[in-house]
C-alpha positions as CSV (number, residue, x, y, z in Angstrom):
1,M,-17.5,-2.4,34.0
2,A,-16.5,-5.2,31.7
3,S,-13.8,-7.6,32.8
4,T,-10.5,-7.3,31.0
5,T,-7.8,-9.8,30.1
6,N,-4.2,-9.6,28.9
7,F,-2.8,-11.1,25.7
8,S,0.6,-11.1,24.1
9,V,1.4,-10.3,20.5
10,R,4.8,-10.9,18.8
11,M,5.7,-8.2,16.3
12,D,8.6,-6.5,14.7
13,S,10.1,-4.0,17.2
14,D,10.3,-1.2,14.6
15,I,6.7,-1.7,13.7
16,K,5.7,-1.4,17.3
17,K,7.7,1.8,17.8
18,Q,6.3,3.4,14.7
19,S,2.8,2.4,15.7
20,E,3.2,3.7,19.3
21,S,4.4,7.0,17.9
22,L,1.5,7.2,15.4
23,F,-1.2,6.4,17.9
24,N,0.5,8.7,20.5
25,E,0.0,11.5,18.0
26,L,-3.6,10.5,17.8
27,G,-4.0,10.7,21.6
28,M,-4.0,7.0,22.4
29,N,-1.7,4.2,23.4
30,L,-1.2,1.0,21.4
31,T,-3.6,-0.9,23.7
32,T,-6.4,1.6,22.9
33,A,-5.6,1.4,19.2
34,I,-5.8,-2.4,19.2
35,N,-9.1,-2.2,21.1
36,V,-10.5,0.2,18.5
37,F,-9.4,-2.2,15.7
38,L,-11.0,-5.2,17.4
39,R,-14.3,-3.3,18.2
40,Q,-14.5,-2.1,14.6
41,S,-13.8,-5.6,13.4
42,L,-16.7,-6.9,15.5
43,R,-19.0,-4.1,14.3
44,V,-18.4,-4.8,10.6
45,G,-18.0,-8.6,10.9
46,G,-14.4,-8.7,9.6
47,F,-11.5,-6.5,8.9
48,P,-12.5,-2.8,9.0
49,F,-10.6,-2.3,5.8
50,D,-9.9,-4.2,2.5
51,V,-7.4,-7.0,2.8
52,K,-6.3,-8.0,-0.7
53,L,-3.3,-8.5,-2.9
54,E,-2.7,-5.5,-5.1
55,Q,-2.6,-7.1,-8.5
56,P,-2.9,-5.1,-11.7
57,N,-5.8,-6.0,-14.0
58,R,-5.3,-7.6,-17.5
59,E,-5.1,-4.3,-19.3
60,T,-2.4,-2.9,-17.0
61,V,-0.4,-6.2,-17.3
62,A,-0.6,-6.0,-21.1
63,A,0.5,-2.3,-21.0
64,M,3.4,-3.2,-18.7
65,L,4.5,-6.1,-21.0
66,E,4.2,-3.8,-24.1
67,A,6.3,-1.1,-22.4
68,E,9.0,-3.7,-21.5
69,R,9.0,-5.1,-25.0
70,I,9.4,-1.5,-26.5
71,A,12.1,-0.6,-24.0
72,H,14.2,-3.6,-25.2
73,D,13.4,-3.5,-28.9
74,P,16.3,-2.1,-30.9
75,N,14.0,-1.3,-33.8
76,V,11.9,1.1,-31.8
77,K,13.0,4.8,-31.9
78,H,14.2,6.0,-28.5
79,Y,14.4,9.6,-27.3
80,S,16.9,11.1,-25.0
81,D,14.4,13.5,-23.4
82,V,10.8,14.7,-23.5
83,E,11.5,17.7,-25.7
84,E,13.0,15.5,-28.4
85,A,9.9,13.3,-28.3
86,L,7.6,16.3,-28.5
87,R,9.5,17.7,-31.5
88,E,9.0,14.4,-33.2
89,L,5.3,14.4,-32.5
90,K,4.9,17.9,-34.0
91,R,6.3,16.8,-37.3
């Protein structure tokens, strides 16, 4: 049997409670879940999932800026509801 060791981790108490509840539903305790994570990390040579900042691409940023501009432009026709906009489209 492999030798074991203890280590301490500081974390938000609510995150710990939620994690314990989740992993309990999966039939394991937090220690087992952490060991699964570490073993998977070793197996894949890094995080076993993508770690990245979720940033929109250029096209999405441009669309968001255009929507913001339209929303604040007093010269752009605004509709009070979807039906009104659809009626306008059918003209």
